[in-house]
Structure formats: structure tokens, C-alpha cells
C-alpha positions in Angstrom: -40.3 15.4 -22.9 -36.5 14.9 -23.1 -35.3 12.7 -25.9 -34.3 9.2 -24.6 -30.9 8.0 -25.6 -30.9 5.3 -28.1 -30.5 1.8 -26.6 -26.9 0.7 -26.5 -26.3 -3.0 -26.7 -23.0 -4.4 -25.6 -22.3 -8.1 -25.7 -20.5 -10.0 -22.9 -17.8 -10.7 -25.5 -17.2 -7.0 -26.0 -17.2 -6.4 -22.2 -14.6 -9.2 -21.7 -12.5 -7.9 -24.6 -12.5 -4.4 -23.1 -11.5 -5.6 -19.7 -8.7 -7.8 -21.1 -7.3 -4.8 -23.0 -7.7 -2.4 -20.1 -5.8 -4.8 -17.8 -3.1 -5.3 -20.5 -3.9 -9.0 -20.9 -4.1 -9.1 -24.6 -1.4 -9.3 -27.2 -1.3 -5.5 -27.5 1.9 -3.7 -26.5 1.8 -3.1 -22.8 3.2 0.1 -21.3 6.2 0.3 -19.1 6.2 -0.9 -15.5 5.2 2.4 -13.8 2.4 3.1 -16.4 1.2 -0.5 -16.1 0.8 -0.2 -12.3 -0.9 3.1 -12.6 -3.2 1.9 -15.5 -4.6 -0.9 -13.5 -4.8 1.2 -10.3 -2.1 -0.8 -8.5 -0.8 -4.3 -8.7 -1.7 -6.4 -5.6 1.6 -7.1 -3.8 0.9 -8.9 -0.6 3.3 -11.5 -1.8 6.0 -9.7 -3.9 6.7 -12.7 -6.2 3.0 -12.8 -7.1 3.1 -9.1 -8.0 6.2 -9.8 -10.2 4.3 -12.5 -12.0 1.2 -10.3 -12.4 3.4 -7.6 -14.0 5.4 -9.9 -16.2 2.2 -11.5 -17.6 1.1 -8.1 -18.7 4.4 -7.1 -20.2 6.6 -10.0 -21.2 9.6 -7.7 -21.5 9.6 -7.0 -17.7 11.7 -9.1 -15.3 11.5 -9.4 -11.6 14.8 -7.5 -11.4 13.2 -4.6 -13.2 10.4 -4.5 -10.6 12.9 -4.7 -7.7 14.9 -1.9 -9.3 11.8 0.3 -9.7 11.0 -0.3 -6.0 14.3 -0.2 -4.3 16.7 1.7 -6.6 14.9 4.1 -8.7 11.9 4.3 -6.3 9.5 4.9 -9.1 7.1 2.4 -7.5 6.0 2.2 -3.9 4.8 -0.9 -2.0 2.2 0.2 0.5 -1.2 -0.6 2.0 -3.9 0.5 -0.5 -7.2 -1.0 -1.6 -8.7 -3.6 0.7 -5.9 -2.7 3.1 -3.6 -5.0 1.3 -0.2 -4.2 -0.2 -0.1 -2.9 -3.7 2.6 -1.6 -6.1 1.7 2.0 -7.0 3.5 4.6 -9.0 5.5 6.8 -6.6 4.0 9.8 -8.4 0.4 8.6 -7.5 1.3 7.7 -3.9 -0.2 10.8 -2.3 -3.4 10.4 -4.4 -4.1 6.9 -3.0 -3.0 7.8 0.6 -5.3 10.9 0.7 -8.2 9.0 -0.8 -8.1 6.2 1.8 -6.6 8.0 4.8 -9.5 9.7 6.6 -11.8 6.7 6.8 -9.0 4.3 7.8 -7.4 6.6 10.4 -10.8 7.3 12.0 -11.5 3.5 12.2 -8.2 3.0 14.0 -8.8 6.0 16.3 -12.2 4.5 17.3 -10.7 1.2 18.1 -7.8 2.8 20.1 -10.2 5.1 22.0 -11.7 2.0 23.6 -8.3 1.5 25.3 -8.0 5.1 26.3 -5.6 6.0 23.5 -6.2 9.4 21.9 -5.5 10.6 18.4 -2.7 12.6 19.9 -1.2 9.4 21.4 -1.3 7.8 17.9 0.3 10.9 16.3 3.1 10.7 18.9 3.6 7.0 17.9 3.9 8.1 14.3 6.6 10.6 15.3 8.5 7.8 17.1 8.3 5.6 14.0 9.5 8.3 11.7 12.4 9.2 14.1 13.4 5.5 14.4 13.6 5.2 10.6 15.8 8.3 10.2 18.9 6.1 10.7 17.7 3.7 7.9 15.3 0.8 7.2 14.2 -1.4 10.1 12.3 -4.7 10.1 8.8 -4.7 11.4 10.0 -6.4 14.6 12.8 -3.9 15.1 10.5 -1.0 14.5 7.8 -2.4 16.8 10.4 -2.8 19.5 11.5 0.8 19.2 7.9 1.9 19.6 7.4 -0.4 22.6 10.4 1.1 24.3 9.1 4.6 23.5 5.7 3.7 25.0 7.1 1.8 28.0 5.9 4.5 30.5 2.4 4.7 28.8 0.4 1.8 30.0 -2.5 2.6 27.6 -0.2 2.8 24.6 1.3 -0.6 25.4 -2.2 -2.1 25.7 -3.1 -0.7 22.3 0.1 -2.0 20.8 -0.7 -5.5 22.2 -4.2 -5.4 20.9 -3.4 -4.7 17.2 -1.3 -6.8 14.9 1.0 -3.8 14.2 1.2 -0.4 15.8 2.8 0.6 12.4 -0.6 0.5 10.7 -1.4 4.0 11.7 1.8 5.4 10.2 1.5 3.4 7.0 -2.1 4.6 6.5 -1.1 8.2 7.2 1.5 7.8 4.4 4.5 8.5 6.7 6.2 5.2 6.1 6.0 2.5 3.4 7.4 -1.0 2.9 11.0 -1.5 1.9 12.8 -4.6 0.6 12.1 -7.6 2.8 14.9 -8.8 5.0 14.6 -12.5 4.8 11.0 -13.3 5.4 10.4 -10.2 7.5 8.8 -7.0 6.3 11.1 -4.0 6.2 10.1 -0.3 6.5 
């Protein structure tokens, strides 16, 4: 009979202490911004000011400006749809890991929904190509990019129906990792 491992007892206090340390919420020295976002597997960033607060609580030397610089100047962080299909700050170096881990299941869910309107995966890929082409000239707001896609789909009745049925036809391109969020323009998302 195999030897049974000795019983390991861990108190709730030890569990809490471990979690606080692992999430950089103790007085220990926290890593830099990119390492912090990677260490906690992404900082939830649906509201960017809340993400800044979350980072600054974990490392008091950080400032909102440092976070903006990492996102929009150095591009060492990416703001994109990740866990729970919400926006997160992720290290740019880990971007493809998260995208590939989540992509297949999410894309197939969108494809199933679109198929009910007669939209094929090929149609969705062509929409991705339109989105990428529209962004070659530079960042666009969500509204501007959606309008470009609507113009491109004008002759395709089923594509227009799909675009009207979903909150954003950009979702497929974001999940595929082809586009990500840029600095907001006013209160509007930018890609």
C-alpha cells in the first residue's frame, strides 16, 4: 500500500497572508508595473481609473501617469478583453498567451450566435480584415470604427443584421487579438 502523505494543516490566517502577499497587498516591496500586472494575472481595467487605483495600492511608488505611459507610450502594457470578457491590463509580452488561451472558445461562441443570422466564419474574418484596414491610418473611436464596418457591410444584409444584433462588431477582432484598446477619446473607447 502506498505511503499516505502526512496531513498538512494550514490555518485561514496563513491562507489570507499568502493571498495578500501574492497580490502585493502587504508592506513588502512590490515589483514594477509590468511585473505587477503579470504577477496577478492582469489588473481589471473596465474603468481605467479603477485600474490605476488598484496598481497604486499595490505599489505606492506608481502614479497614474506611469500607468498611462506604460500603456500609450512605451506600450509595455496592453488593455484588452481578457478574463470574464472584461478589460484587463496585461503585460504586452504576455498578450499572445492570454489571447490564445481564451480565443478558441470565445470565437466559436460568437460564430454560433452569428450563424443564426446566416453570418459565416468567413464573413466574420472579412469584418476583421476591414477593421484592421480601417485602423492602418491610426486609432479610431468605437463609433468611428463601427461606422467604417457598417459602410463595408452595406451590401451584405446578413452582416448588417449581425452588427445590429451585437453590442459591438469589434468583439470578434478584439478576441482574435487583432486590435486592442487605445487611450479613450473623451468618454469613448478608442482602438
